C-alpha positions, 0 to 999 in steps of 0.5 A, a space after each residue: 488463473 486460479 488463486 488459493 488461500 495461504 491457509 489452505 492450498 486446496 481452497 481455490 477460486 477464480 480471479 473474480 472471486 479472489 478480487 471481489 471477495 478479497 478474503 478466503 473463508 479460512 482467514 488466509 490471503 489469496 495467492 496465484 497458483 502460479 507465480 509468473 516470470 517475465 521472459 527474455 522478450 521482456 527483460 531484453 528490452 525493459 529499459 526502453 519501455 514506457 511506464 505503461 508498457 511495463 505495467 501492461 506486461 506485469 498485469 498481463 502476466 498476472 491477469 491476462 488469462 482472465 481480462 482481454 488485452 484491450 481492456 487490460 491496457 485500458 486499465 493500466 493506462 488509466 492507472 498510470 496517468 502520473 509518473 513515479 520519478 527518481 530523485 538522486 540526493 547523493 551518489 547511490 542514494 535515490 528517492 522514488 517519488 510515489 506521491 504524484 497521484 490525485 491523493 499524493 500517496 503511493 496508494 493511488 497506484 493500487 487503488 486506481 487499478 483496483 477500481 478499474 479492474 473491479 468495474 470490469 469484473 462487475 460489468 453488466 451486474 445490477 447489484 451494488 458493490 460495497 467496498 469496505 476498507 481500513 486505513 492507517 492514513 493514506 489508503 482511505 484517501 486513495 480509495 475514496 478518490 479512486 471510487 468516488 462517484 463510480 456507479 454501482 459502488 459504495 465505499 465504507 472507510 474505517 479509520 482510527 480516531 485521532 491517529 491520522 493527520 488532519 489533511 489525511 482525515 479530510 481526504 476520506 471524510 469530505 468527499 460525500 456521495 458514495 463515500 462513508 467514513 467511520 471513525 473508530 475508537 481504537 487503532 488501525 489494527 482494531 479497524 482491520 480486525 473489524 473489516 476481516 470479521 465482516 468478510 469472515 461472516 459470510 452471510 454478512 459479506 454476501 448479503 452486502 456484496 462486500 469487497 475490500 480495498 486493503 492490501 489483503 486484496 491482490 489487485 492492490 499489490 500487482 500494480 505496485 510492482 509496476 514502479 519497482 521495475 520502472 524505477 530500477 530501469 532509471 539507474 545505470 545498466 548493471 546496477 542492482 538496487 537495494 529497495 528501502 520500503 517504509 512499511 506498515 501493513 507490508 503490501 508495498 514490500 510484498 509488491 516488491 517481492 512480486 517484482 523480484 519473482 518476475 525477474 527484476 534484478 534486486 540486490 536486497 530489500 530493507 523493511 523500514 519501520 517505526 516502533 511498530 517493529 514486529 517484522 524486524 523483530 521476526 527477521 532478527 529472532 525467527 519468532 513472529 509476535 504480533 502486538 498492539 500498535 503504538 502511535 507515532 508521527 509516521 502514522 500510516 505505519 502504525 500496524 502491529 499485526 501486518 496482514 501481508 506477513 503471511 504472503 511474504 512468508 509464503 513467497 519464501 516457503 515459510 523459511 525464516 532463513 530465506 526470508 532474512 536472506 532477502 529482507 533486512 529489518 530496521 526500526 527507528 524512533 520518532 526522535 530519530 525520524 524528526 532528526 532525519 527530516 531536518 537533515 534531509 532538508 539541510 544536506 540536500 534541500 529535500 523535504 521528506 514526510 515522516 514515513 519517507 524519513 524512516 526509509 531514508 534513515 534505513 538507507 543511510 544505515 545500509 550505506 554505512 555498512 555497504 559503501 558503494 551500493 545503490 539504494 532506492 527509498 520509496 517516498 510514500 507520501 507528499 510531506 504536505 500531508 503532515 503539516 504538524 510534523 513538518 512545521 515543527 521540524 522545518 518551520 511553519 509554512 516551509 512545505 508548500 501545500 499543493 492546491 489539491 490538498 489546500 482546498 480540503 482545509 475548509 471542507 466539512 468533516 463528515 464521519 460517524 463515531 463507533 467503538 472498536 467492538 464488532 456488535 456495534 459495527 455489525 449493527 451499523 452495517 445492518 442499518 445502513 447497508 441493504 
């Protein structure tokens, strides 16, 4: 299959170029020339398939022309080593738990698939691959875990100073080995801008053999569509769910749109955001206006210029009417989020992280206007990753910290502090990446 830039359909590359170079030279994003649709042979039996069988069918539809079946099954099976169960809080009010992977966040699905696909695409090569990634919270930890000690790779993670939780920070700064963390004096948008600039400087990108693990990389999105299908099949036959997606850089929602394109019956999507509401504002006004992000307690969603907006828009033929016909936007304040955390615990005995709380608020608002519908809210991270917020709302120690997080508390943070400007970052790359 060939892949084209959203900025220039005439610019086309093969799978290896699209995945390993991540970003077209014109600053667009790669999209497959043909968006696959799964046939009746799949949809006739999808409810009876395992998670891995669903994953393979989707991965094969996108990558089967370029990756042998045996290898693709191996990649999928290695990715889906943990489940994504649905929890029902009330009739029609479902939570999809995506935090059962090694770093307790939904990013584990995409990062593990990407690491395995990249290993296949670079097989037999002697040149080291440099994975460059920006994180607003969970991406960094998931990528660090997926690529840690993987031969032939080195990972550089940029994160905004003071804007990720302490445990999130430890997940990306304490592994060592082939993982390097850069603490940037700025926002996630500043980190993302540095990553994009490095890829657009083609001499830099080629000399350092750069690839990205952000959701600008298509191989991050495809595996995230697996769990949309997996979760929908856990509902009763005939129910078309409304998916509520806590959204920052909008890779997760884009993955849901890919699942719908594949043929999954979905009634609607809700893009649930915090105060960084550029997409809900676009859906209301028709004008897309990126702006500097603001800090909130749902930090992984603090994105003011979401990269995947151009992908989503392309999927709707750049039509505002089609976009808002499929996706609604809702935004909430920190205080509303805090109240939701307390309410979920009081009403259902269920603990939601600050990001999932934003999604649950959106689901509640949807139910109020559409009684009788079924929502699936994506629970993007384990609440224990945000101890300051959870302790403040539910009481100190109310959320049990899983051992894989608890052991990080005493580990040493190792990170290099850099300003948000291109020149110091370029110079650091030149000095440390040969």
